[in-house]
N, C-alpha and C positions, 0 to 999 in steps of 0.2 A: 796479646796472646803469648807473650814470653811467659807468663805464668804457667800455662799449661805444657809449654815446651819441655820443661824439666822432668815431667811425668811420663814421657812417652815409654821409656823402658819398663817402668812399674806397670803401666796397663797392658803392655804387650805381654809381660810374664802372667800377670793376674788374669787377663782375658783369655790367653792360650790355655792356662790351667783350667779355668771354667769350662772352655770349649772341649777339651779333652775329657773332663770329667762328665760332661753332659752325655758324650759317647759311651763312655764306660758305664754310666748309669742305665743307659738304654740296653746295653749287653746284660747287664745284671737283671733288669727287669724281664728281659726276654727268657733268660734262665729260670727265674722265678716263676714265670708264667706256665712253666712246664708241670709245676706242682700242683696237686689236687686243689680245686676251688673251694673256698670256704664261704659261708654265708656272710653277708655284709662287707664283702672284699672291696667293693667299688667305693662305699663310704670311707672305709680305712685308707684306701689309696688317694682318695681326694684330701684326706687329713695328713698323710705322711710321705707318699711318694710324690705326688704332683707338685707340692710345695719345694721339695728338693730341686727338681728340675726348674721351677720358676726362679729359685735363688740363684742357681748356677747361670741360668739365662740372664738375670738381671746383672750379674757380675760382667757377663759378656757384653751386655748392652752398655753398661757404664764405661767399659774400656773403649768401646766404639765411640761413645759420645765424647769421651775425654780425648781421643785422637783424631776427631773430625776436624777438618780445617774451617773452624768458626771465625767469624770477622772479630768477635769480640768474646770475652769470657761470660757475659750476661746471657748470651744464648745458650751456652752449655749449662749454665746455671739454672735456666728455666727448665730445660730437659731433666737435669738432676732433679729438681723440685717436683716435676710431674711424676717421675719414677718414685721419688719418696712418698709423695701422697698417695698414689696407687698402691704402693707397697704397704702402706699402713692400713689401708682399707682391706688389702688382701689378707693381712695377719689376722684381723677380725673374722674373716671367712674361714681361715684355717682353724681358729679357736672354735667357731661354730661347728665345723666338721669333725674335729677332735672330740667334742662333746657328743654329737650325734652318732658317731660310729659305735658298734658294739663288739667289734673283733678283738679289741685290745684296750685294756684300762691304762690311760696315760699316767705317768708318774711325774715328779717334780722336773727330773731331767728333760721329759719329753715336752712340757710346757715351756721350759726355759729355752730349749733349742729350736723348738718350733714356733713359738709365739713371742717370748719376751725379747730374746736377743735379735730376731729378725725385725720385730717392732722397732727396737732401738736403732738398728741400722738405717731402716727406712726413715725414721724420724730424724736421724743424724743427716741424711741426704737433704730432707726438706729444710731443716735448719741451715745447713751449709748453703743451699741455694739462696736462702733469705740473706745470709751473712755476706755473701759474695761481693756486694756492692762496697761495703765498708771493710771487709777483712778478708780479701781474696786469697791471700796466702794461707791463713788459717782455715778457710773453707776448703781449699784443696786437700788439706790433710783430713778434714772431715769427710769428704767424698771417699778418700782412699781408705780411711778407717772403715766406713760403711761397706765398701767393697770387700775388704778382707773378712769383716765380721760375717758377711752373708756367704763368703766363700767357705770359711771354717764351719759355720753352721750347717751348710749343705753337705760338706764333707762328712761331718759328724753324723748328720741325719742319714746319709746314704749307708754309711757303715753300720749304723744302728739298725737300719731296716734289712740289710743283708744278713746281719748276725742274727737278728730276731727269725727270719725266714728260714735260715739254715738250722738254728737250734730248735725250732718249733715246727719241724716237718711232721706231718700226719703220715703214717705208713700208707702206702698206696693199697687200695682193694686189690686182691688176687683176681684176675680174670676168670670168668666161668670156664669150665671145661667144655669143650665142643662135644656134644653127645649124639649128633646125628650125622648121616652120611651127607646131607646137604650142607652142613657147616664145615666139613672138612676141607682143606685146601685142595685144589685141583692139581694134579700132576701134569706137567706139560707133556704133550705127545710128540 
């Protein structure tokens, strides 16, 4: 387990960053939820917002796995491998959601940062898990690379979503004027 001991500070920093950014993402989503609802918003959320939280959560999970008191590195590698394989499957689901939603037409940057780079990060996790038995030192760098790539993709995607919603706000509809006595606010007596 001495191989993982040198990575404690790295994963404390990366995991703490992911945890803080998850909280910030929830604040942003709460503020955005106050905006007028558009058609197909739930599909767009499944394609763009939910994966951002999942990637932040994965980085936090990788930090926890890497700092857990395992008896051997193989146990940690099995956990990384499962996370990697599940992540690859999840990126296929993200791609399907991106194609199904109609609110926004994804461009190259969206495909790169929502599908290609996360899939590469999850594949790196799976490959690192497999390589741990024969190349433990290099495998640990693979896991760290995957964690950072997911963190940076999630940061990019969160920023992209916020700027999209801020710059593409629809003006709110004016509220109809109250025209009857029954609709007027009551004065306290």
